[in-house]
C-alpha positions in Angstrom: 160.6 98.4 49.2 162.0 99.1 52.4 163.1 96.7 55.3 160.2 95.0 56.8 160.4 96.0 60.4 158.7 96.7 63.4 156.5 100.4 64.0 156.2 100.2 59.6 152.5 100.5 57.9 152.3 97.8 55.0 149.6 98.8 53.0 147.9 96.2 51.0 148.4 95.5 47.0 145.0 96.6 44.8 144.7 93.3 43.8 145.8 91.1 46.2 143.5 87.9 46.5 143.7 86.6 50.0 140.9 88.1 51.9 142.4 88.2 55.6 144.8 90.8 54.2 143.0 92.7 50.8 142.6 95.7 51.4 144.0 96.4 54.6 146.4 98.3 56.0 148.0 96.7 58.9 150.0 98.5 62.0 153.0 96.0 62.3 154.1 95.6 66.1 157.0 92.3 65.9 158.5 91.3 62.9 160.5 87.8 63.4 161.6 85.2 61.0 159.3 82.6 62.6 156.5 84.9 63.1 154.7 88.6 62.9 152.7 90.1 64.6 150.0 93.6 63.7 146.8 95.0 64.0 144.4 95.2 61.2 143.8 99.3 61.5 141.1 99.6 58.4 138.5 97.6 59.8 135.9 97.0 63.1 136.5 94.7 65.3 132.9 92.7 67.0 134.2 93.3 70.6 135.6 95.7 72.4 138.9 95.8 74.3 139.0 97.2 77.1 
């Protein structure tokens, strides 16, 4: 497994039980030791982003 850095796509393991990340595909925008920021690519968001 490679280093986790910004610009990577993360794919959840098939049996991950955390409902926040279950079956998720995430584009990692920023990763720091104390926090990370990313977008879930395979779920609809109920609000339009303008």
